Backbone of each chain as nested JSON, in Angstrom:
{
  "chains": [
    {"id": "A", "residues": [
      {"number": 1, "name": "MET", "atoms": {"N": [2.273, 16.512, 6.95], "CA": [1.935, 15.184, 7.447], "C": [0.596, 15.246, 8.16]}},
      {"number": 2, "name": "ILE", "atoms": {"N": [-0.095, 14.128, 8.204], "CA": [-1.406, 14.116, 8.845], "C": [-1.476, 13.007, 9.88]}},
      {"number": 3, "name": "LEU", "atoms": {"N": [-2.409, 13.189, 10.806], "CA": [-2.69, 12.143, 11.776], "C": [-3.722, 11.209, 11.168]}},
      {"number": 4, "name": "ALA", "atoms": {"N": [-3.597, 9.932, 11.47], "CA": [-4.562, 8.965, 10.953], "C": [-4.641, 7.784, 11.903]}},
      {"number": 5, "name": "ARG", "atoms": {"N": [-5.678, 6.974, 11.709], "CA": [-5.815, 5.766, 12.515], "C": [-5.857, 4.567, 11.566]}},
      {"number": 6, "name": "VAL", "atoms": {"N": [-5.174, 3.501, 11.951], "CA": [-5.159, 2.292, 11.115], "C": [-6.505, 1.592, 11.267]}},
      {"number": 7, "name": "VAL", "atoms": {"N": [-7.181, 1.349, 10.137], "CA": [-8.501, 0.706, 10.203], "C": [-8.56, -0.602, 9.418]}},
      {"number": 8, "name": "GLY", "atoms": {"N": [-7.488, -0.977, 8.748], "CA": [-7.542, -2.236, 8.004], "C": [-6.258, -2.524, 7.273]}},
      {"number": 9, "name": "THR", "atoms": {"N": [-6.252, -3.657, 6.613], "CA": [-5.075, -4.06, 5.843], "C": [-5.479, -4.312, 4.39]}},
      {"number": 10, "name": "VAL", "atoms": {"N": [-4.511, -4.282, 3.514], "CA": [-4.746, -4.594, 2.104], "C": [-3.814, -5.73, 1.723]}},
      {"number": 11, "name": "VAL", "atoms": {"N": [-4.382, -6.751, 1.079], "CA": [-3.571, -7.862, 0.579], "C": [-3.599, -7.8, -0.937]}},
      {"number": 12, "name": "ALA", "atoms": {"N": [-2.437, -7.818, -1.571], "CA": [-2.376, -7.776, -3.021], "C": [-1.298, -8.755, -3.482]}},
      {"number": 13, "name": "THR", "atoms": {"N": [-1.691, -9.707, -4.269], "CA": [-0.714, -10.68, -4.756], "C": [0.04, -10.11, -5.947]}},
      {"number": 14, "name": "ARG", "atoms": {"N": [-0.732, -9.562, -6.881], "CA": [-0.106, -8.972, -8.079], "C": [0.139, -7.507, -7.83]}},
      {"number": 15, "name": "LYS", "atoms": {"N": [1.377, -7.11, -7.851], "CA": [1.696, -5.701, -7.604], "C": [3.05, -5.377, -8.207]}},
      {"number": 16, "name": "ASP", "atoms": {"N": [3.357, -4.112, -8.204], "CA": [4.667, -3.695, -8.694], "C": [5.748, -4.422, -7.88]}},
      {"number": 17, "name": "PRO", "atoms": {"N": [6.765, -4.961, -8.542], "CA": [7.804, -5.717, -7.816], "C": [8.45, -4.92, -6.68]}},
      {"number": 18, "name": "ARG", "atoms": {"N": [8.467, -3.593, -6.832], "CA": [9.105, -2.788, -5.777], "C": [8.226, -2.648, -4.538]}},
      {"number": 19, "name": "LEU", "atoms": {"N": [6.991, -3.124, -4.633], "CA": [6.109, -3.094, -3.46], "C": [6.099, -4.435, -2.738]}},
      {"number": 20, "name": "GLU", "atoms": {"N": [6.837, -5.395, -3.265], "CA": [6.829, -6.716, -2.627], "C": [7.458, -6.643, -1.247]}},
      {"number": 21, "name": "GLY", "atoms": {"N": [6.804, -7.325, -0.298], "CA": [7.311, -7.34, 1.068], "C": [6.917, -6.126, 1.882]}},
      {"number": 22, "name": "LYS", "atoms": {"N": [6.161, -5.21, 1.3], "CA": [5.739, -4.015, 2.05], "C": [4.33, -4.236, 2.59]}},
      {"number": 23, "name": "LYS", "atoms": {"N": [4.12, -3.776, 3.821], "CA": [2.796, -3.916, 4.438], "C": [1.933, -2.735, 4.026]}},
      {"number": 24, "name": "LEU", "atoms": {"N": [0.772, -3.032, 3.468], "CA": [-0.148, -1.967, 3.068], "C": [-1.294, -1.905, 4.067]}},
      {"number": 25, "name": "LEU", "atoms": {"N": [-1.551, -0.722, 4.584], "CA": [-2.623, -0.557, 5.561], "C": [-3.631, 0.469, 5.082]}},
      {"number": 26, "name": "VAL", "atoms": {"N": [-4.874, 0.274, 5.496], "CA": [-5.91, 1.269, 5.227], "C": [-5.933, 2.204, 6.428]}},
      {"number": 27, "name": "VAL", "atoms": {"N": [-5.774, 3.502, 6.19], "CA": [-5.793, 4.455, 7.298], "C": [-6.884, 5.493, 7.061]}},
      {"number": 28, "name": "LYS", "atoms": {"N": [-7.452, 5.946, 8.174], "CA": [-8.51, 6.958, 8.127], "C": [-7.948, 8.225, 8.745]}},
      {"number": 29, "name": "PRO", "atoms": {"N": [-7.939, 9.332, 8.018], "CA": [-7.449, 10.583, 8.616], "C": [-8.273, 10.977, 9.845]}},
      {"number": 30, "name": "ILE", "atoms": {"N": [-7.613, 11.505, 10.861], "CA": [-8.313, 11.988, 12.058], "C": [-7.834, 13.401, 12.37]}},
      {"number": 31, "name": "ASP", "atoms": {"N": [-8.627, 14.139, 13.16], "CA": [-8.178, 15.474, 13.584], "C": [-7.367, 15.318, 14.88]}},
      {"number": 32, "name": "PRO", "atoms": {"N": [-6.7, 16.403, 15.369], "CA": [-5.845, 16.244, 16.549], "C": [-6.585, 15.751, 17.796]}},
      {"number": 33, "name": "SER", "atoms": {"N": [-7.925, 15.942, 17.84], "CA": [-8.672, 15.44, 19.004], "C": [-9.025, 13.96, 18.84]}},
      {"number": 34, "name": "GLY", "atoms": {"N": [-8.742, 13.375, 17.688], "CA": [-8.973, 11.952, 17.493], "C": [-10.247, 11.625, 16.735]}},
      {"number": 35, "name": "LYS", "atoms": {"N": [-10.968, 12.672, 16.298], "CA": [-12.229, 12.436, 15.578], "C": [-11.944, 12.073, 14.117]}},
      {"number": 36, "name": "ASP", "atoms": {"N": [-12.705, 11.118, 13.603], "CA": [-12.526, 10.694, 12.205], "C": [-12.834, 11.821, 11.241]}},
      {"number": 37, "name": "GLU", "atoms": {"N": [-12.073, 11.866, 10.167], "CA": [-12.368, 12.803, 9.085], "C": [-12.753, 12.006, 7.855]}},
      {"number": 38, "name": "ALA", "atoms": {"N": [-13.211, 12.708, 6.823], "CA": [-13.708, 12.03, 5.632], "C": [-12.579, 11.331, 4.877]}},
      {"number": 39, "name": "GLY", "atoms": {"N": [-12.932, 10.281, 4.15], "CA": [-11.997, 9.617, 3.251], "C": [-11.122, 8.583, 3.945]}},
      {"number": 40, "name": "TYR", "atoms": {"N": [-10.256, 7.989, 3.165], "CA": [-9.301, 7.007, 3.67], "C": [-8.099, 6.986, 2.734]}},
      {"number": 41, "name": "LEU", "atoms": {"N": [-7.029, 6.367, 3.168], "CA": [-5.823, 6.272, 2.343], "C": [-5.251, 4.866, 2.474]}},
      {"number": 42, "name": "ILE", "atoms": {"N": [-4.561, 4.422, 1.445], "CA": [-3.77, 3.197, 1.56], "C": [-2.325, 3.655, 1.736]}},
      {"number": 43, "name": "ALA", "atoms": {"N": [-1.709, 3.19, 2.816], "CA": [-0.353, 3.659, 3.107], "C": [0.588, 2.477, 3.293]}},
      {"number": 44, "name": "VAL", "atoms": {"N": [1.842, 2.669, 2.919], "CA": [2.874, 1.665, 3.186], "C": [3.369, 1.882, 4.606]}},
      {"number": 45, "name": "ASP", "atoms": {"N": [3.416, 0.803, 5.374], "CA": [3.821, 0.903, 6.771], "C": [5.328, 0.702, 6.885]}},
      {"number": 46, "name": "THR", "atoms": {"N": [6.022, 1.679, 7.485], "CA": [7.479, 1.537, 7.67], "C": [7.861, 1.404, 9.139]}},
      {"number": 47, "name": "VAL", "atoms": {"N": [6.868, 1.397, 10.037], "CA": [7.181, 1.376, 11.475], "C": [6.464, 0.247, 12.22]}},
      {"number": 48, "name": "SER", "atoms": {"N": [5.895, -0.699, 11.498], "CA": [5.152, -1.823, 12.095], "C": [3.985, -1.365, 12.95]}},
      {"number": 49, "name": "ALA", "atoms": {"N": [3.132, -0.56, 12.38], "CA": [1.943, -0.096, 13.093], "C": [0.901, -1.215, 13.134]}},
      {"number": 50, "name": "GLY", "atoms": {"N": [0.009, -1.144, 14.105], "CA": [-1.019, -2.176, 14.262], "C": [-2.415, -1.602, 14.155]}},
      {"number": 51, "name": "PHE", "atoms": {"N": [-3.399, -2.504, 14.19], "CA": [-4.805, -2.133, 14.043], "C": [-5.226, -1.138, 15.131]}},
      {"number": 52, "name": "ARG", "atoms": {"N": [-5.932, -0.102, 14.733], "CA": [-6.493, 0.956, 15.601], "C": [-5.421, 1.906, 16.147]}},
      {"number": 53, "name": "GLU", "atoms": {"N": [-4.168, 1.725, 15.792], "CA": [-3.149, 2.643, 16.314], "C": [-3.206, 3.988, 15.602]}},
      {"number": 54, "name": "LYS", "atoms": {"N": [-2.872, 5.025, 16.37], "CA": [-2.813, 6.368, 15.806], "C": [-1.429, 6.555, 15.191]}},
      {"number": 55, "name": "VAL", "atoms": {"N": [-1.376, 7.018, 13.958], "CA": [-0.091, 7.102, 13.254], "C": [0.069, 8.457, 12.573]}},
      {"number": 56, "name": "ILE", "atoms": {"N": [1.301, 8.713, 12.133], "CA": [1.582, 9.885, 11.305], "C": [1.835, 9.401, 9.881]}},
      {"number": 57, "name": "CYS", "atoms": {"N": [1.141, 10.011, 8.925], "CA": [1.301, 9.64, 7.515], "C": [1.919, 10.795, 6.752]}},
      {"number": 58, "name": "VAL", "atoms": {"N": [2.863, 10.464, 5.907], "CA": [3.461, 11.464, 5.028], "C": [3.01, 11.149, 3.601]}},
      {"number": 59, "name": "SER", "atoms": {"N": [2.608, 12.188, 2.863], "CA": [2.09, 11.968, 1.509], "C": [2.947, 12.656, 0.464]}},
      {"number": 60, "name": "GLY", "atoms": {"N": [2.654, 12.322, -0.763], "CA": [3.362, 12.942, -1.883], "C": [4.741, 12.346, -2.087]}},
      {"number": 61, "name": "SER", "atoms": {"N": [5.585, 13.068, -2.81], "CA": [6.892, 12.507, -3.152], "C": [7.77, 12.296, -1.92]}},
      {"number": 62, "name": "SER", "atoms": {"N": [7.476, 13.01, -0.828], "CA": [8.269, 12.813, 0.4], "C": [8.089, 11.412, 0.964]}},
      {"number": 63, "name": "ALA", "atoms": {"N": [6.976, 10.759, 0.621], "CA": [6.736, 9.411, 1.144], "C": [7.828, 8.453, 0.692]}},
      {"number": 64, "name": "ARG", "atoms": {"N": [8.439, 8.754, -0.46], "CA": [9.501, 7.867, -0.953], "C": [10.769, 7.969, -0.121]}},
      {"number": 65, "name": "MET", "atoms": {"N": [10.85, 8.981, 0.74], "CA": [12.032, 9.112, 1.601], "C": [11.901, 8.277, 2.864]}},
      {"number": 66, "name": "ALA", "atoms": {"N": [10.706, 7.724, 3.11], "CA": [10.532, 6.878, 4.294], "C": [11.367, 5.614, 4.13]}},
      {"number": 67, "name": "GLY", "atoms": {"N": [11.686, 4.986, 5.268], "CA": [12.575, 3.823, 5.254], "C": [12.156, 2.747, 4.271]}},
      {"number": 68, "name": "GLY", "atoms": {"N": [13.051, 2.363, 3.399], "CA": [12.806, 1.267, 2.463], "C": [11.922, 1.601, 1.28]}},
      {"number": 69, "name": "CYS", "atoms": {"N": [11.526, 2.86, 1.122], "CA": [10.62, 3.231, 0.022], "C": [11.329, 3.97, -1.102]}},
      {"number": 70, "name": "LYS", "atoms": {"N": [12.653, 4.025, -1.038], "CA": [13.377, 4.761, -2.076], "C": [13.061, 4.191, -3.461]}},
      {"number": 71, "name": "ASP", "atoms": {"N": [12.695, 5.075, -4.389], "CA": [12.372, 4.708, -5.77], "C": [11.191, 3.741, -5.904]}},
      {"number": 72, "name": "CYS", "atoms": {"N": [10.334, 3.689, -4.892], "CA": [9.155, 2.825, -4.977], "C": [7.937, 3.649, -5.392]}},
      {"number": 73, "name": "PRO", "atoms": {"N": [6.96, 3.01, -6.057], "CA": [5.753, 3.741, -6.428], "C": [4.815, 3.919, -5.229]}},
      {"number": 74, "name": "VAL", "atoms": {"N": [5.178, 4.84, -4.348], "CA": [4.465, 5.024, -3.081], "C": [4.151, 6.505, -2.925]}},
      {"number": 75, "name": "ASP", "atoms": {"N": [2.91, 6.846, -2.553], "CA": [2.641, 8.263, -2.284], "C": [2.084, 8.525, -0.89]}},
      {"number": 76, "name": "THR", "atoms": {"N": [1.944, 7.469, -0.088], "CA": [1.593, 7.676, 1.316], "C": [2.337, 6.63, 2.144]}},
      {"number": 77, "name": "ALA", "atoms": {"N": [3.023, 7.086, 3.188], "CA": [3.757, 6.158, 4.044], "C": [3.492, 6.498, 5.506]}},
      {"number": 78, "name": "ILE", "atoms": {"N": [3.424, 5.456, 6.319], "CA": [3.285, 5.65, 7.767], "C": [4.697, 5.764, 8.332]}},
      {"number": 79, "name": "VAL", "atoms": {"N": [5.0, 6.895, 8.986], "CA": [6.377, 7.118, 9.458], "C": [6.49, 7.232, 10.98]}},
      {"number": 80, "name": "GLY", "atoms": {"N": [5.376, 7.146, 11.694], "CA": [5.472, 7.237, 13.145], "C": [4.219, 6.726, 13.829]}},
      {"number": 81, "name": "ILE", "atoms": {"N": [4.39, 6.163, 15.027], "CA": [3.244, 5.743, 15.836], "C": [3.083, 6.779, 16.95]}},
      {"number": 82, "name": "VAL", "atoms": {"N": [1.91, 7.352, 17.033], "CA": [1.69, 8.482, 17.935], "C": [1.433, 7.987, 19.36]}},
      {"number": 83, "name": "ASP", "atoms": {"N": [2.205, 8.541, 20.319], "CA": [1.939, 8.256, 21.733], "C": [0.891, 9.223, 22.252]}},
      {"number": 84, "name": "SER", "atoms": {"N": [1.079, 10.51, 21.974], "CA": [0.123, 11.504, 22.458], "C": [0.166, 12.748, 21.595]}},
      {"number": 85, "name": "VAL", "atoms": {"N": [-0.962, 13.452, 21.573], "CA": [-1.063, 14.741, 20.887], "C": [-1.514, 15.748, 21.93]}},
      {"number": 86, "name": "GLU", "atoms": {"N": [-0.735, 16.807, 22.106], "CA": [-1.125, 17.848, 23.073], "C": [-1.565, 19.077, 22.309]}},
      {"number": 87, "name": "ILE", "atoms": {"N": [-2.734, 19.56, 22.611], "CA": [-3.22, 20.778, 21.978], "C": [-3.277, 21.861, 23.049]}},
      {"number": 88, "name": "SER", "atoms": {"N": [-2.616, 22.987, 22.779], "CA": [-2.581, 24.044, 23.802], "C": [-3.56, 25.157, 23.441]}}
    ]},
    {"id": "B", "residues": [
      {"number": 1, "name": "MET", "atoms": {"N": [4.975, 28.816, 0.291], "CA": [4.942, 28.769, 1.753], "C": [3.667, 29.428, 2.248]}},
      {"number": 2, "name": "GLN", "atoms": {"N": [3.263, 29.085, 3.439], "CA": [2.021, 29.598, 4.003], "C": [2.23, 29.983, 5.45]}},
      {"number": 3, "name": "LEU", "atoms": {"N": [1.336, 30.852, 5.926], "CA": [1.377, 31.206, 7.339], "C": [0.654, 30.136, 8.149]}},
      {"number": 4, "name": "GLY", "atoms": {"N": [1.051, 29.998, 9.395], "CA": [0.373, 29.051, 10.271], "C": [0.608, 29.427, 11.723]}},
      {"number": 5, "name": "ARG", "atoms": {"N": [-0.124, 28.768, 12.607], "CA": [0.085, 28.99, 14.039], "C": [0.3, 27.637, 14.703]}},
      {"number": 6, "name": "VAL", "atoms": {"N": [1.276, 27.576, 15.593], "CA": [1.546, 26.327, 16.298], "C": [0.474, 26.154, 17.369]}},
      {"number": 7, "name": "VAL", "atoms": {"N": [-0.261, 25.044, 17.295], "CA": [-1.349, 24.833, 18.259], "C": [-1.109, 23.619, 19.159]}},
      {"number": 8, "name": "GLY", "atoms": {"N": [-0.042, 22.886, 18.929], "CA": [0.186, 21.733, 19.797], "C": [1.398, 20.952, 19.364]}},
      {"number": 9, "name": "ASN", "atoms": {"N": [1.64, 19.849, 20.055], "CA": [2.758, 19.006, 19.643], "C": [2.376, 17.533, 19.701]}},
      {"number": 10, "name": "VAL", "atoms": {"N": [3.159, 16.728, 19.01], "CA": [2.895, 15.296, 18.892], "C": [4.1, 14.544, 19.434]}},
      {"number": 11, "name": "VAL", "atoms": {"N": [3.837, 13.53, 20.235], "CA": [4.918, 12.704, 20.768], "C": [4.842, 11.325, 20.113]}},
      {"number": 12, "name": "CYS", "atoms": {"N": [5.958, 10.884, 19.544], "CA": [6.042, 9.569, 18.892], "C": [7.296, 8.88, 19.389]}},
      {"number": 13, "name": "THR", "atoms": {"N": [7.166, 7.692, 19.97], "CA": [8.37, 6.955, 20.375], "C": [8.91, 6.163, 19.191]}},
      {"number": 14, "name": "ILE", "atoms": {"N": [8.0, 5.474, 18.507], "CA": [8.422, 4.671, 17.355], "C": [8.213, 5.502, 16.108]}},
      {"number": 15, "name": "LYS", "atoms": {"N": [9.3, 5.781, 15.409], "CA": [9.174, 6.575, 14.188], "C": [10.301, 6.236, 13.228]}},
      {"number": 16, "name": "SER", "atoms": {"N": [10.139, 6.713, 12.013], "CA": [11.134, 6.507, 10.982], "C": [12.477, 7.078, 11.464]}},
      {"number": 17, "name": "ASP", "atoms": {"N": [13.585, 6.376, 11.2], "CA": [14.897, 6.791, 11.726], "C": [15.253, 8.265, 11.481]}},
      {"number": 18, "name": "PRO", "atoms": {"N": [15.041, 8.798, 10.257], "CA": [15.427, 10.204, 10.049], "C": [14.601, 11.193, 10.878]}},
      {"number": 19, "name": "LEU", "atoms": {"N": [13.506, 10.739, 11.462], "CA": [12.69, 11.648, 12.286], "C": [13.169, 11.691, 13.736]}},
      {"number": 20, "name": "GLU", "atoms": {"N": [14.134, 10.852, 14.089], "CA": [14.65, 10.834, 15.466], "C": [15.183, 12.208, 15.853]}},
      {"number": 21, "name": "GLY", "atoms": {"N": [14.777, 12.67, 17.022], "CA": [15.294, 13.94, 17.53], "C": [14.655, 15.164, 16.916]}},
      {"number": 22, "name": "LYS", "atoms": {"N": [13.661, 14.983, 16.06], "CA": [13.006, 16.142, 15.444], "C": [11.692, 16.419, 16.154]}},
      {"number": 23, "name": "LYS", "atoms": {"N": [11.387, 17.729, 16.242], "CA": [10.182, 18.137, 16.965], "C": [9.0, 18.152, 16.007]}},
      {"number": 24, "name": "LEU", "atoms": {"N": [7.941, 17.436, 16.379], "CA": [6.728, 17.393, 15.557], "C": [5.685, 18.309, 16.182]}},
      {"number": 25, "name": "LEU", "atoms": {"N": [5.206, 19.278, 15.424], "CA": [4.239, 20.232, 15.96], "C": [2.944, 20.192, 15.159]}},
      {"number": 26, "name": "VAL", "atoms": {"N": [1.832, 20.504, 15.827], "CA": [0.552, 20.627, 15.136], "C": [0.413, 22.08, 14.694]}},
      {"number": 27, "name": "VAL", "atoms": {"N": [0.19, 22.283, 13.406], "CA": [0.106, 23.632, 12.838], "C": [-1.282, 23.869, 12.26]}},
      {"number": 28, "name": "GLN", "atoms": {"N": [-1.878, 24.986, 12.635], "CA": [-3.141, 25.413, 12.032], "C": [-2.807, 26.429, 10.941]}},
      {"number": 29, "name": "PRO", "atoms": {"N": [-3.094, 26.123, 9.669], "CA": [-2.828, 27.106, 8.611], "C": [-3.657, 28.377, 8.817]}},
      {"number": 30, "name": "LEU", "atoms": {"N": [-3.075, 29.518, 8.467], "CA": [-3.75, 30.813, 8.611], "C": [-3.844, 31.483, 7.25]}},
      {"number": 31, "name": "ASP", "atoms": {"N": [-4.867, 32.355, 7.098], "CA": [-4.895, 33.167, 5.878], "C": [-4.087, 34.438, 6.136]}},
      {"number": 32, "name": "LYS", "atoms": {"N": [-4.051, 35.36, 5.143], "CA": [-3.142, 36.508, 5.313], "C": [-3.592, 37.465, 6.4]}},
      {"number": 33, "name": "GLN", "atoms": {"N": [-4.882, 37.39, 6.777], "CA": [-5.353, 38.22, 7.888], "C": [-5.073, 37.567, 9.25]}},
      {"number": 34, "name": "GLY", "atoms": {"N": [-4.599, 36.348, 9.222], "CA": [-4.307, 35.666, 10.481], "C": [-5.452, 34.811, 10.995]}},
      {"number": 35, "name": "LYS", "atoms": {"N": [-6.459, 34.618, 10.144], "CA": [-7.594, 33.778, 10.564], "C": [-7.336, 32.319, 10.175]}},
      {"number": 36, "name": "ASP", "atoms": {"N": [-7.87, 31.404, 10.99], "CA": [-7.704, 29.98, 10.707], "C": [-8.306, 29.619, 9.351]}},
      {"number": 37, "name": "THR", "atoms": {"N": [-7.618, 28.806, 8.612], "CA": [-8.166, 28.332, 7.343], "C": [-7.682, 26.901, 7.116]}},
      {"number": 38, "name": "GLY", "atoms": {"N": [-8.588, 26.02, 6.757], "CA": [-8.204, 24.63, 6.487], "C": [-7.958, 23.821, 7.749]}},
      {"number": 39, "name": "LYS", "atoms": {"N": [-7.498, 22.596, 7.52], "CA": [-7.358, 21.639, 8.623], "C": [-5.951, 21.671, 9.216]}},
      {"number": 40, "name": "PRO", "atoms": {"N": [-5.835, 21.399, 10.527], "CA": [-4.496, 21.35, 11.127], "C": [-3.678, 20.197, 10.548]}},
      {"number": 41, "name": "LEU", "atoms": {"N": [-2.353, 20.352, 10.558], "CA": [-1.474, 19.309, 10.041], "C": [-0.264, 19.182, 10.956]}},
      {"number": 42, "name": "ILE", "atoms": {"N": [0.525, 18.15, 10.707], "CA": [1.727, 17.918, 11.516], "C": [2.935, 18.382, 10.7]}},
      {"number": 43, "name": "ALA", "atoms": {"N": [3.787, 19.196, 11.311], "CA": [4.97, 19.687, 10.607], "C": [6.192, 19.494, 11.5]}},
      {"number": 44, "name": "ILE", "atoms": {"N": [7.342, 19.319, 10.865], "CA": [8.6, 19.223, 11.617], "C": [9.131, 20.634, 11.811]}},
      {"number": 45, "name": "ASP", "atoms": {"N": [9.573, 20.905, 13.02], "CA": [10.088, 22.233, 13.327], "C": [11.594, 22.269, 13.098]}},
      {"number": 46, "name": "CYS", "atoms": {"N": [12.067, 23.268, 12.327], "CA": [13.537, 23.387, 12.225], "C": [14.025, 24.763, 12.658]}},
      {"number": 47, "name": "VAL", "atoms": {"N": [13.173, 25.552, 13.329], "CA": [13.609, 26.878, 13.771], "C": [13.375, 27.102, 15.27]}},
      {"number": 48, "name": "GLY", "atoms": {"N": [12.89, 26.103, 15.989], "CA": [12.642, 26.258, 17.421], "C": [11.367, 27.008, 17.738]}},
      {"number": 49, "name": "ALA", "atoms": {"N": [10.31, 26.775, 16.963], "CA": [9.029, 27.444, 17.206], "C": [8.344, 26.848, 18.441]}},
      {"number": 50, "name": "GLY", "atoms": {"N": [7.481, 27.656, 19.054], "CA": [6.775, 27.195, 20.248], "C": [5.28, 27.392, 20.121]}},
      {"number": 51, "name": "ALA", "atoms": {"N": [4.535, 26.876, 21.098], "CA": [3.073, 26.926, 21.05], "C": [2.575, 28.372, 20.965]}},
      {"number": 52, "name": "GLY", "atoms": {"N": [1.608, 28.6, 20.106], "CA": [0.986, 29.917, 19.976], "C": [1.696, 30.837, 19.001]}},
      {"number": 53, "name": "GLU", "atoms": {"N": [2.888, 30.487, 18.56], "CA": [3.645, 31.373, 17.672], "C": [3.132, 31.301, 16.236]}},
      {"number": 54, "name": "THR", "atoms": {"N": [3.184, 32.452, 15.558], "CA": [2.87, 32.475, 14.132], "C": [4.141, 32.145, 13.37]}},
      {"number": 55, "name": "ILE", "atoms": {"N": [4.009, 31.227, 12.441], "CA": [5.183, 30.734, 11.718], "C": [4.885, 30.72, 10.218]}},
      {"number": 56, "name": "TYR", "atoms": {"N": [5.89, 30.479, 9.411], "CA": [5.589, 30.094, 8.043], "C": [6.185, 28.73, 7.773]}},
      {"number": 57, "name": "TRP", "atoms": {"N": [5.456, 27.996, 6.958], "CA": [5.826, 26.601, 6.737], "C": [5.78, 26.301, 5.25]}},
      {"number": 58, "name": "CYS", "atoms": {"N": [6.538, 25.333, 4.825], "CA": [6.492, 24.965, 3.419], "C": [6.024, 23.522, 3.298]}},
      {"number": 59, "name": "ARG", "atoms": {"N": [5.401, 23.254, 2.168], "CA": [4.856, 21.922, 1.968], "C": [5.512, 21.261, 0.756]}},
      {"number": 60, "name": "GLY", "atoms": {"N": [5.264, 19.971, 0.646], "CA": [5.794, 19.239, -0.494], "C": [7.185, 18.705, -0.208]}},
      {"number": 61, "name": "ARG", "atoms": {"N": [7.84, 18.264, -1.247], "CA": [9.158, 17.649, -1.083], "C": [10.177, 18.646, -0.565]}},
      {"number": 62, "name": "GLU", "atoms": {"N": [9.944, 19.912, -0.854], "CA": [10.867, 20.968, -0.407], "C": [10.949, 21.024, 1.117]}},
      {"number": 63, "name": "ALA", "atoms": {"N": [9.934, 20.506, 1.784], "CA": [9.939, 20.533, 3.247], "C": [11.093, 19.734, 3.83]}},
      {"number": 64, "name": "SER", "atoms": {"N": [11.648, 18.807, 3.057], "CA": [12.763, 18.026, 3.595], "C": [14.115, 18.67, 3.276]}},
      {"number": 65, "name": "MET", "atoms": {"N": [14.092, 19.798, 2.571], "CA": [15.342, 20.45, 2.151], "C": [16.212, 20.982, 3.297]}},
      {"number": 66, "name": "PRO", "atoms": {"N": [15.628, 21.447, 4.424], "CA": [16.511, 21.952, 5.484], "C": [17.567, 20.938, 5.935]}},
      {"number": 67, "name": "TRP", "atoms": {"N": [17.278, 19.639, 5.773], "CA": [18.226, 18.61, 6.227], "C": [18.971, 17.966, 5.069]}},
      {"number": 68, "name": "TYR", "atoms": {"N": [18.63, 18.357, 3.859], "CA": [19.214, 17.747, 2.664], "C": [20.598, 18.356, 2.397]}},
      {"number": 69, "name": "PRO", "atoms": {"N": [21.627, 17.676, 1.929], "CA": [21.628, 16.244, 1.583], "C": [22.118, 15.325, 2.692]}},
      {"number": 70, "name": "GLU", "atoms": {"N": [22.381, 15.868, 3.875], "CA": [22.894, 14.997, 4.945], "C": [21.882, 13.909, 5.289]}},
      {"number": 71, "name": "GLN", "atoms": {"N": [20.591, 14.314, 5.3], "CA": [19.55, 13.366, 5.679], "C": [18.404, 13.481, 4.701]}},
      {"number": 72, "name": "GLU", "atoms": {"N": [17.724, 12.376, 4.425], "CA": [16.496, 12.428, 3.643], "C": [15.353, 12.226, 4.617]}},
      {"number": 73, "name": "VAL", "atoms": {"N": [14.727, 13.322, 5.013], "CA": [13.697, 13.271, 6.044], "C": [12.317, 13.138, 5.386]}},
      {"number": 74, "name": "PRO", "atoms": {"N": [11.566, 12.096, 5.731], "CA": [10.257, 11.922, 5.115], "C": [9.219, 12.868, 5.716]}},
      {"number": 75, "name": "THR", "atoms": {"N": [9.143, 14.054, 5.185], "CA": [8.117, 14.991, 5.647], "C": [7.632, 15.814, 4.468]}},
      {"number": 76, "name": "GLU", "atoms": {"N": [6.336, 16.199, 4.495], "CA": [5.879, 17.108, 3.45], "C": [5.429, 18.428, 4.055]}},
      {"number": 77, "name": "ALA", "atoms": {"N": [5.766, 18.661, 5.321], "CA": [5.5, 19.972, 5.919], "C": [6.612, 20.281, 6.91]}},
      {"number": 78, "name": "ALA", "atoms": {"N": [7.212, 21.456, 6.794], "CA": [8.261, 21.851, 7.726], "C": [8.092, 23.325, 8.082]}},
      {"number": 79, "name": "ILE", "atoms": {"N": [8.304, 23.632, 9.362], "CA": [8.263, 25.026, 9.812], "C": [9.634, 25.612, 9.536]}},
      {"number": 80, "name": "VAL", "atoms": {"N": [9.679, 26.637, 8.68], "CA": [10.982, 27.166, 8.27], "C": [11.224, 28.598, 8.739]}},
      {"number": 81, "name": "GLY", "atoms": {"N": [10.26, 29.214, 9.419], "CA": [10.513, 30.552, 9.93], "C": [9.469, 30.969, 10.963]}},
      {"number": 82, "name": "ILE", "atoms": {"N": [9.876, 31.863, 11.852], "CA": [8.948, 32.415, 12.844], "C": [8.615, 33.829, 12.398]}},
      {"number": 83, "name": "VAL", "atoms": {"N": [7.32, 34.147, 12.31], "CA": [6.886, 35.438, 11.773], "C": [6.905, 36.497, 12.878]}},
      {"number": 84, "name": "ASP", "atoms": {"N": [7.573, 37.626, 12.591], "CA": [7.515, 38.754, 13.522], "C": [6.304, 39.611, 13.194]}},
      {"number": 85, "name": "GLU", "atoms": {"N": [6.192, 40.025, 11.938], "CA": [5.086, 40.903, 11.532], "C": [4.682, 40.566, 10.113]}},
      {"number": 86, "name": "VAL", "atoms": {"N": [3.417, 40.817, 9.793], "CA": [2.945, 40.713, 8.407], "C": [2.349, 42.068, 8.052]}},
      {"number": 87, "name": "HIS", "atoms": {"N": [2.811, 42.679, 6.98], "CA": [2.255, 43.958, 6.517], "C": [1.52, 43.721, 5.212]}},
      {"number": 88, "name": "LEU", "atoms": {"N": [0.279, 44.124, 5.154], "CA": [-0.488, 44.0, 3.917], "C": [-0.669, 45.371, 3.298]}},
      {"number": 89, "name": "GLY", "atoms": {"N": [-0.342, 45.488, 2.023], "CA": [-0.437, 46.783, 1.368], "C": [-1.858, 47.185, 1.025]}}
    ]}
  ]
}
């Protein structure tokens, strides 16, 4: 799983029926100190994350195990809203 | 599976239901000599690992197997062992 920050939303009218009612967010991967990393991902939100919030994203086939994503065409899901990251 | 070192932890109040009560740790992947390689990632701990410990972790869908079939845990990285020693031939 990776840390990321929510940077936008995606609106799609025409989509796979199994994606209907799911919130799609644009997330930017970040390192544990909060610095932006290269690239971005479109993720299905399962925890009602908001703009600029730090989140945990799960990718690959495990993303389908996130709440409400069973058998959906999803490869990245937001599964947690981060309160804090401690680096020792 | 790969070697890694626990470098921190993540606290999340709001999370997916199957993640409740699970420890989320920041893992720095290591190469076979024990040097840092690649970017840190978040993994679920299922062996009671602590900060600074060398561990091995698995990635992909198999990472959710420690809890399967009782729970379907959405994770693609899990800490599945604590390393005592690595011997290279």
